[in-house]
DOMINU-769978 format. One line per field, with one value per residue (C-alpha): residue number from 0; residue in one letter; y, x, z. Coordinates in Angstrom, 2 decimals, padded with zeros to 5 digits, m for minus. Each point is the difference from the previous one (the first is absolute). Layout:
resi (NUM, ...)
resn (A, ...)
c2 (Y, ...)
c1 (X, ...)
c3 (Z, ...)
# end
This chain:
resi (0, 1, 2, 3, 4, 5, 6, 7, 8, 9, 10, 11, 12, 13, 14, 15, 16, 17, 18, 19, 20, 21, 22, 23, 24, 25, 26, 27, 28, 29, 30, 31, 32, 33, 34, 35, 36, 37, 38, 39, 40, 41, 42, 43, 44, 45, 46, 47, 48, 49, 50, 51, 52, 53, 54, 55, 56, 57, 58, 59, 60, 61, 62, 63, 64, 65, 66, 67, 68, 69, 70, 71, 72, 73, 74, 75, 76, 77, 78, 79, 80, 81, 82, 83, 84, 85, 86, 87, 88, 89, 90, 91, 92, 93, 94, 95, 96, 97, 98, 99, 100, 101, 102, 103, 104, 105, 106, 107, 108, 109, 110, 111, 112, 113, 114, 115, 116, 117, 118, 119, 120, 121, 122, 123, 124, 125, 126, 127, 128, 129, 130, 131, 132, 133, 134, 135, 136, 137, 138, 139, 140, 141, 142, 143, 144, 145, 146, 147, 148, 149, 150, 151, 152, 153, 154, 155, 156, 157, 158, 159, 160, 161, 162, 163, 164, 165, 166, 167, 168, 169, 170, 171, 172, 173, 174, 175, 176, 177, 178, 179, 180, 181, 182, 183, 184, 185, 186, 187, 188, 189, 190, 191, 192, 193, 194, 195, 196, 197, 198, 199, 200, 201, 202, 203, 204, 205, 206, 207, 208, 209, 210, 211, 212, 213, 214, 215, 216, 217, 218, 219, 220, 221, 222, 223, 224, 225, 226, 227, 228, 229, 230, 231, 232, 233, 234, 235, 236, 237, 238, 239, 240, 241, 242, 243, 244, 245, 246, 247, 248, 249, 250, 251, 252, 253, 254, 255, 256, 257, 258, 259, 260, 261, 262, 263, 264, 265, 266, 267, 268, 269, 270, 271, 272, 273, 274, 275, 276, 277, 278, 279, 280, 281, 282, 283, 284, 285, 286, 287, 288, 289, 290, 291, 292, 293, 294, 295, 296, 297, 298, 299, 300, 301, 302, 303, 304, 305, 306, 307, 308, 309, 310, 311, 312, 313, 314, 315, 316, 317, 318, 319, 320, 321, 322, 323, 324, 325, 326, 327, 328, 329, 330, 331, 332, 333, 334, 335, 336, 337, 338, 339, 340, 341, 342, 343, 344, 345, 346, 347, 348, 349, 350, 351, 352, 353, 354, 355, 356, 357, 358, 359, 360, 361, 362, 363, 364, 365, 366, 367, 368, 369, 370, 371, 372, 373, 374, 375)
resn (M, S, A, D, P, A, P, T, L, L, D, K, A, R, A, V, A, A, R, V, G, G, L, K, R, D, A, V, G, A, H, R, L, A, H, Q, A, E, V, R, E, A, L, T, R, T, E, L, T, V, A, L, H, E, S, L, T, Q, R, A, Q, L, E, A, R, L, R, A, A, A, V, A, A, Y, G, Q, A, H, P, G, R, L, R, R, H, N, R, I, S, Q, L, A, D, R, I, L, A, R, L, G, P, P, G, R, A, L, V, F, A, R, S, G, G, R, D, A, L, E, R, L, A, D, P, A, W, Y, L, A, A, N, P, D, V, A, Q, R, R, L, D, P, L, T, H, Y, L, T, T, G, A, R, E, G, R, S, P, G, P, L, F, D, E, A, W, Y, R, L, Q, N, D, V, E, L, A, A, T, S, L, S, G, L, E, H, Y, L, R, K, G, A, A, D, G, R, N, P, H, P, L, F, D, L, A, H, Y, L, A, Q, G, P, S, L, A, P, G, E, E, P, A, A, H, Y, L, R, E, G, G, R, L, G, L, S, P, H, P, L, F, D, P, A, W, Y, I, E, Q, A, P, D, A, A, G, T, P, A, L, I, H, Y, L, G, A, G, W, R, R, G, L, S, P, H, P, L, F, D, T, A, W, Y, L, E, R, W, P, D, V, T, E, T, G, T, P, P, L, V, H, F, A, T, L, G, G, F, E, G, R, S, P, G, P, W, F, D, L, D, H, Y, V, A, Q, R, G, A, A, R, P, P, G, L, N, P, L, V, D, Y, L, Q, G, G, A, W, E, T, S, E, A, R, A, G, F, P, T, A, A, Y, I, A, A, R, P, D, L, V, R, A, G, V, T, P, L, E, H, W, A, R, R, A, G, R)
c2 (122.65, m002.54, m003.71, m001.43, m001.42, m002.56, m002.78, 000.40, m000.35, m002.92, m001.67, 000.53, m001.42, m003.02, m000.44, 000.26, m002.49, m002.35, 000.32, m000.60, m003.04, m001.26, 000.53, m001.88, m002.86, 000.05, m000.01, m002.91, m001.82, 000.78, m001.20, m003.17, m000.57, 000.70, m002.42, m002.61, 000.58, m000.41, m003.19, m001.31, 000.95, m001.72, m003.10, 000.06, 000.31, m002.89, m002.12, 000.85, m000.82, m003.34, m000.67, 000.87, m002.19, m002.92, 000.57, m000.17, m003.10, m001.72, 001.07, m001.61, m003.20, m000.06, 000.52, m002.92, m002.22, 001.20, m001.01, m003.43, m000.48, 001.09, m002.56, m002.74, 000.78, m000.03, m003.31, m001.60, 001.20, m001.19, m003.37, m001.11, m003.38, m000.76, m002.55, m001.71, 000.93, m002.66, m000.74, m002.11, 002.75, 002.62, m002.17, m000.38, 003.77, 000.47, m002.60, 001.55, 003.46, m001.22, m001.13, 003.49, 001.72, m003.19, m001.17, 003.40, 000.12, m003.26, 001.47, 002.99, m002.20, m002.12, 003.21, 001.47, 001.61, 002.73, 002.60, m000.49, 000.14, 003.12, 001.98, 000.42, m001.17, 002.64, m001.49, 003.34, 000.87, m003.48, 000.35, 003.49, m001.28, m003.10, 000.97, m003.50, m001.40, 002.70, m000.73, m003.68, 000.95, m002.26, 000.28, 001.95, m001.74, m003.45, 000.85, 001.22, m003.17, m002.46, 001.77, 003.60, m000.59, m002.41, 002.63, 002.60, 002.04, 001.96, m000.34, 003.58, 003.25, m000.82, m003.55, m000.35, m003.64, 000.00, 001.79, m002.19, m003.10, 001.22, 000.56, m003.37, m002.20, m003.06, m000.37, 000.84, m002.57, m002.61, 000.64, 001.32, 002.47, 003.37, 002.82, 001.47, m003.30, m000.58, 003.50, m000.32, m003.47, 000.49, 002.85, 002.80, m001.93, m000.39, 003.73, m000.29, 003.13, m000.18, 002.92, 001.88, 003.08, m001.71, m000.78, m002.15, 000.80, 003.74, m000.13, m002.21, 002.20, 002.80, m002.05, m000.53, m001.48, m003.16, m001.83, m003.70, m001.95, 003.14, 000.47, 003.40, 000.86, m000.69, 002.27, 002.74, m000.26, m000.16, 002.61, 000.78, 002.04, 002.18, 000.51, 001.12, m002.97, m000.39, m003.22, 000.28, 002.03, 001.69, 001.04, 002.98, 000.32, 003.53, 001.24, m001.69, 001.30, 003.57, m000.43, m002.06, 001.25, m002.28, m002.97, 001.05, m002.62, m002.80, m002.32, 002.53, m002.72, m001.38, 003.51, 000.31, m003.42, 000.83, 003.64, 001.84, m000.97, 000.87, 003.49, 000.28, 000.00, m000.65, m002.79, 001.16, 003.16, m001.91, m001.64, 002.31, m001.85, 002.50, 000.36, m003.80, m000.50, 002.84, m001.16, m003.66, 000.03, m003.77, m000.36, 001.66, m002.68, m002.74, 001.49, m000.76, 002.60, 001.67, m000.60, m003.72, 000.03, 001.76, m002.27, m003.20, 000.89, 003.61, 000.29, m003.01, 001.25, 003.26, 002.20, 003.00, 000.56, 003.77, 003.12, m000.13, m003.50, m000.96, m003.77, m000.81, 002.33, m001.44, m003.60, 000.83, 001.70, m002.82, m002.73, m003.49, 001.27, 000.18, m003.17, m002.09, m000.07, 003.17, 002.92, 002.78, 002.69, m002.25, m000.68, 003.74, 000.66, m002.89, 000.95, 000.37, 003.76, 000.00, m002.41, 002.10, 003.17, 001.43, m001.71, 002.56, 001.69, 003.30, m000.76, m000.92, m001.81, 001.17, 003.68, m000.19, m001.67, 002.56, 002.85, m001.68, m002.04, m000.15, m002.87, m002.20, 000.44, m000.35, m002.96, 001.46, m000.73, 003.02, m000.49, m000.50, 003.18, 001.86, m001.31, 001.03, 003.53, m000.16, 000.35, 003.04)
c1 (234.64, 000.86, 000.51, 003.50, 000.72, 002.53, m002.46, m001.73, 003.27, 000.95, m003.31, 000.45, 003.52, m001.31, m002.77, 002.44, 002.32, m002.90, m001.03, 003.57, 000.19, m003.27, 001.24, 003.17, m002.02, m002.22, 003.07, 001.50, m003.32, m000.33, 003.55, m000.74, m003.18, 001.86, 002.74, m002.59, m001.71, 003.32, 000.68, m003.49, 000.47, 003.39, m001.48, m002.90, 002.42, 002.01, m003.12, m001.19, 003.42, 000.02, m003.55, 000.97, 003.07, m002.06, m002.58, 002.66, 001.53, m003.38, m000.62, 003.26, m000.94, m003.40, 001.62, 002.36, m002.97, m001.75, 002.99, 000.13, m003.77, 000.11, 002.69, m001.85, m003.27, 001.73, 001.70, m003.29, m001.66, 002.88, 001.21, 003.11, 001.26, 003.55, 001.13, 003.35, 002.05, 002.71, 002.65, m002.34, m002.62, 002.62, 001.26, m003.58, m000.42, 003.19, m001.12, m003.47, 001.51, 001.71, m003.30, m001.15, m003.21, m001.90, 002.90, 000.44, m003.71, 000.41, 002.97, m002.14, m002.93, 002.22, 001.24, m003.44, m000.92, 001.59, m002.62, 000.66, 003.76, m000.11, m001.80, 003.46, 002.28, 000.74, 001.34, 001.21, 001.75, 001.59, 001.44, 001.35, 001.63, 001.39, 001.34, 001.45, m003.54, m001.16, 002.88, m000.93, m003.65, m001.20, m003.44, 000.74, m002.48, 001.00, 003.66, m000.72, m001.88, 002.48, 003.32, m000.15, m001.47, 002.77, 002.51, m001.57, m001.57, m003.08, m003.14, m001.18, 000.78, m002.08, 001.22, 003.61, 000.91, 003.38, m001.33, m003.11, 002.17, 002.09, m003.13, m001.55, 003.00, m001.19, m003.36, 001.43, 002.76, m002.58, m002.28, 002.42, m002.67, 000.76, m000.39, m002.98, m001.88, 000.65, m001.22, m003.18, m000.80, 000.75, 002.35, m002.53, m002.55, 002.64, 000.74, 003.38, 001.15, 000.90, 002.43, 001.97, m002.17, m003.38, m001.41, m003.13, m001.20, 000.47, m001.81, m002.91, m000.65, m000.96, m002.99, 000.65, m002.88, 001.62, m001.55, m000.85, 003.25, 002.13, 003.02, 000.99, 003.05, m001.94, m002.78, 002.55, 001.23, m003.53, m001.77, 001.50, 002.90, m002.38, m002.15, 003.01, 000.19, 003.32, 001.94, 002.32, 000.37, 003.10, m001.73, m002.38, m001.65, m001.33, 003.41, 001.69, m002.40, 000.53, 003.55, m000.97, m003.29, 000.62, m000.54, m003.58, m002.59, 002.59, 001.53, 002.42, 002.23, 000.67, 000.97, 002.38, 001.60, 000.48, 001.01, m000.94, 002.89, 002.47, m001.54, 000.57, m003.74, m000.97, m002.53, m000.77, 000.60, 002.47, 001.90, 002.16, 001.23, 002.71, 001.20, 000.17, 002.07, 002.35, 000.37, 000.47, 001.79, 000.48, m003.75, 000.37, 002.47, m002.57, m002.50, m002.75, m002.72, 000.99, m003.33, 000.29, 003.52, m001.17, m003.01, 002.03, 003.49, 000.72, m002.55, 001.53, 003.55, m000.57, m000.31, m002.27, m002.57, 000.31, 000.86, m003.14, 000.24, 003.07, m000.22, 002.70, m001.55, m003.47, 001.19, 001.82, m003.11, m002.31, 002.23, m001.42, m003.55, 000.62, m001.31, 002.87, 000.22, m002.03, 001.66, 000.54, m001.72, m002.99, m000.13, 000.02, m002.82, m002.14, m000.04, 003.55, m000.38, m002.38, 002.08, 003.17, 000.45, 002.66, 000.23, 002.59, 002.51, m001.46, m003.42, m002.39, m003.08, m002.38, 000.88, m000.50, m003.40, m001.05, 000.79, m001.77, m003.00, m001.27, 002.47, m002.49, m002.63, 002.49, 001.84, 003.28, 003.12, 001.90, 003.18, m002.02, m001.96, 003.24, 001.56, m003.05, 000.48, 003.72, 000.91, m002.19)
c3 (276.39, m002.85, 000.68, 000.14, m003.54, 001.23, 000.85, m003.36, m001.92, 002.16, m000.67, m003.74, 000.14, 001.83, m002.53, m002.89, 001.66, 000.56, m003.64, m001.15, 002.24, m001.42, m003.52, 000.84, 001.43, m003.08, m002.24, 001.90, m000.22, m003.69, m000.59, 001.91, m002.01, m003.25, 000.99, 000.89, m003.35, m001.80, 001.89, m000.81, m003.65, m000.11, 001.62, m002.45, m002.92, 001.35, 000.49, m003.51, m001.45, 001.83, m001.24, m003.57, 000.27, 001.31, m002.75, m002.68, 001.56, 000.07, m003.59, m001.09, 001.83, m001.70, m003.38, 000.69, 000.82, m003.15, m002.13, 001.58, m000.39, m003.65, m000.83, 001.90, m001.81, m003.38, 000.76, 001.02, m003.21, m002.21, 001.30, m001.85, m001.11, m001.11, m002.56, m000.19, m003.02, 000.11, m002.62, m002.11, 000.05, m000.92, m002.87, m001.22, m000.04, m002.02, m002.54, m000.24, m000.47, m003.18, m001.52, m000.90, 001.14, 000.97, 002.16, 001.60, 000.76, 001.95, 001.92, 000.98, 000.95, 002.26, 001.66, 000.67, m003.32, m002.09, 000.94, 003.71, m000.48, m002.17, 002.68, 001.54, m002.81, m002.64, m003.26, m001.41, 003.27, 000.12, m003.50, 000.77, 003.20, m001.73, m003.44, m000.52, 000.05, m002.41, m002.39, m000.13, m000.57, 002.76, 001.54, 003.21, 002.29, m001.23, 000.52, 003.53, 000.95, m001.51, 000.57, 001.21, 003.44, 000.95, m001.18, 002.29, m002.81, 001.04, m002.16, 000.50, 001.83, 003.06, 000.55, 001.12, m000.65, 001.77, 003.07, 000.21, m000.19, 002.93, 002.08, m000.87, m000.73, 001.95, m001.76, m003.40, 000.44, 000.99, m002.97, m002.67, m001.10, m001.52, 002.48, m001.83, m000.12, 003.70, 000.79, m002.06, 001.30, 003.69, 000.86, m000.30, 002.05, 002.72, m000.02, m001.78, m001.81, m003.72, 000.09, 002.69, m000.64, m000.11, 003.44, m000.22, 003.52, m000.50, m003.35, 001.07, 003.06, m002.42, m001.13, m003.72, m002.02, m001.31, m002.92, 000.58, 000.20, m000.22, 002.24, 001.44, m002.12, m003.21, 001.28, 000.63, m003.60, m001.40, 002.09, 003.41, m001.34, m002.01, 003.10, 002.04, 002.38, 001.75, m000.74, 003.00, 003.22, m001.49, m003.21, 000.11, m003.45, 000.53, 001.17, m002.96, m002.63, 001.19, m001.31, m003.06, m001.48, m003.00, 002.35, 000.84, m000.91, m000.12, 002.62, 001.50, 001.44, m003.49, m001.12, 002.96, m000.62, m003.67, m000.38, 003.18, 002.22, m002.77, m000.04, 003.75, 000.82, 003.59, 000.72, 003.55, 002.09, 002.19, m002.86, m002.10, m003.10, m000.97, 003.60, 000.43, m003.14, 000.90, 003.60, m001.00, m003.40, m000.05, m000.59, m003.40, m001.06, 000.62, m002.45, 002.52, 000.55, 003.29, 001.72, m000.79, 001.45, 003.16, 000.44, m000.36, 001.24, 000.88, 002.78, 001.75, m000.53, 001.86, m003.10, 000.50, m002.79, m000.09, 001.99, 002.14, 001.47, 002.04, m000.19, 002.56, 002.57, m000.56, 000.27, 003.25, 001.42, m001.05, 001.40, 000.36, m000.57, m003.75, m001.68, m001.38, m003.77, m000.46, m001.79, 002.60, m002.08, m000.64, 003.74, 000.67, m002.47, 001.25, 003.66, 001.26, m000.29, 002.96, 002.06, m000.13, 002.04, m002.33, m003.39, m001.06, 002.30, 001.23, m001.50, 002.86, m001.25, 002.76, m000.41, m003.75, 000.42, 002.62, m002.37, m002.94, 001.21, m003.61, m000.47, 001.85, m002.71, m002.84, 001.52, m001.22, 002.03, 001.41, m002.04, m003.17, 000.71, 000.67, m003.21, m002.06, 001.35, m000.79, 003.66, 000.65)
# end
């Protein structure tokens, strides 16, 4: 007589149910472990992003200290001494200038020497910029020292007389020196900039090999421009030369100030020359290179430099933490990028860094990186 199959089937059903229950428990456990792993991974990503952010912030702080130390070291190595150039002294220069080459040589000697002056003064440039001087066949450097400086005429493309006077009006009024003489005697040693687009601290921090007695802007004209050193945070030579191969091997900033801006060339990924002139048409009427306008006026008037950087939004986000008197875009590039959670609306800094940790090695700000990729 055969055994009753019912218990066997029941036992199998129970075993299957037990296995299914075990599988369910295993699935729940696996899901829990997977969730925990995802949470741990998310926390790790967050911790890494915070660490990267802190690293970039500290890097910006170190770079700021490096700039300050570079200027201090240069000033200690090049102590300056001013002279007073009163009315009697000015009259003497004008009389000497009329005495031909020997008299002019004395004017130059009293002002620090022709060789020193011509490191930044450019006679050919001065005559082209001042056709009235050329028509009268006057010696350009003599005219600058005796008359032109007081009229606000610049001696060369990298020394802006009118702008320098505005920045140093008290000392210049007290000494009656030309801007260039003041700069060569004391201004450079004090870290004063000769032009809105030449930043001594920024330049010196790159470690240029200055000749004895040489000041930074003269080094840029002599060698630094050819080597690709940057004269200002808003001027990226490599970026510029990609658009102007004919500027390779020359001071790219001089090319931009002369012809580049008129060709619509961009000096920096976050400054779009053509966009700036189209967005702010009144700038064209001034005849001022747009980057000069932005560096001296536009950035403080709430004018954005291009489509990638929303200046008003950034200034609002930065608030009182932004150093007074510092151009907002320069502030962003020199550390503000890492102090602002969203420098552009809908563009979170932390998320962008997390997706592209290579920015830490390159030291490139998120908006600059985005602009270089044309928003991709």
